[in-house]
N, C-alpha and C positions, 0 to 999 in steps of 0.2 A: 504494499499499499504506499499511499505517499507520506514522505517524512521531509523535514529540514535537514540538510546536511550543516555542521558547522564546521568553520575554519578554526584550526588550533584549537577545537573542542568549545568553543563560547560563540565564535563571530558566525551569523549564520549567512553562507554564500551561496545556496542554491535548493532548490527541491528536486528530490530523487525519488522516483516510482518504482517500484519494484512489485511485478505482477506475475511473472511467470517462473519455471523451472527452467534453467539452462541446461538443455540436453546434448552438449557438444561432449561433453565427459573428458576433457583435457586431465591427463595425468597428474600434472603439476598443481590442479586449481585448487584452492581452500574454498571457492565458492560451491562445489559441488553439494558440498555438506551444509550450506547457509540456507538454501530456499529449498524447502519440501513441498509447499504448497501451489497450485496451480492456482490463482484466484480467477473466479468468473469475472468475465468483462464488464457485465453489467455491474456488478458489485464494485469493481475498480471505479468506473466511470460515476458512478452515484456518490462514492465517496466523496470523490475531487468536487464533483459539483456541490455537495453539501457542504463542503469544506470550504469554498469558493463563498458561499453565500453567510457563513457564520460572520458575525459583526467584529469580534474581538480574536485575538491568536496570530500567532507568526505563520502560522501555514495559511490562513485566509488572506493576510496581508499580503504575502508573497504570489500568492495566485492572482489576486486583484490586481496588484503591480505588473502584472505581466512577467513575471520572474519566468526563466525558461524551466520546463519540467524535463530533468534528467532521466535518462534511463540508461544503467551502467552495464557492462559486460558481466558483471557478478551473476545477473540474469538476463543473459543477452537475448533480447527481444526478437532476433532473427532467429535463434533458437526455437521458436514457439512454434509449433505448427499452424497456428492462426495470426502470426506476426502482421498481416496486412490489415485484418479485421482491426486487430489491437492498437497498432500504428494509427489506422484513419480516425478510431474512436477518441483517441488522445487528442489527436491533432484539431479535431473538431471542439475541443473546450476553449481553444482560442490561445494558447499561451505558445512560445516559441517551444520547439523541441531540440534537445541536446541528448544525440542516440550514439552511445559508446559500444561497438559493436567489434566483432571478429569479421561479420559479414557472412553470406552464403552466398550460393550460385545465383540467387536472385536478386542480388544487389541493385540491379539497374531500377527494379521495379520500385526503390525508394524513392526516387524522384518524380514517381507518378500521386506521390502521397506527401513528401516534403517539398517546402519551399527553400528553395538555396539561399535566398536573401533574409531569410529570418531564422533559420532551421540549421543547425550544425550536425554533421556526420564525424565523428571521431573513431577512426578505424585502430582497433590494435593488430600488430603485428608480433607474435611472442617469439617466434624463431624463424630460422631459415629452410630448416630440414624435417619439419614437421614430425620431428622422432617423439616429441610428445603429444603432440594433437592428431592423432591418427584418425579420430572421429569428426576433425574438423571437417565440413564441405569443400573448402578451397584450400588447395595446395599454396605453397609459398610463393611460387611465380603467379599464382592466379590472384594472391593477395595484393600482389604489386601491380599487376596490372587493374585491379579494382582500384588501387589508389589511384592511379593516373587517371582512369575514366573518370572516379568523382572529382578528382581534383580540377581536369579539365573542364567541369561543369561548375566549380567555386565550390563543391559540397563536401568536402573532406578537410579534417584539420589535421 
């Protein structure tokens, strides 16, 4: 669910949304034990909308101020089978999106949902030989090709 991340433990710097289980199963990753529940999409969206309407609190303030909603690769959204539906629903909330992901073979579909003028894609490339990422859908070479493709469209950090 949505939470406020705090810089150095006390200064709020952005919103993070966690709503799915990462299924990439990279051997080195601590996150595979972190998220155990696949949140229903309607529950996630309703929670955000309810919090956005609250009059007081840090999360309602950040949502109303247009703070980007960050989705990290701890629960890589593109690892969810219904990632397009989830991303489209979150995009309709109206806040910019900051998506941290390892990508998958459908990465070009991201630009059908995200707006490169306001949303950011942060691609993580954790190695060049896939030794510990054997379940990842993109090879190391494909990750670099994806980064170039997205960069050429001003869509990747």
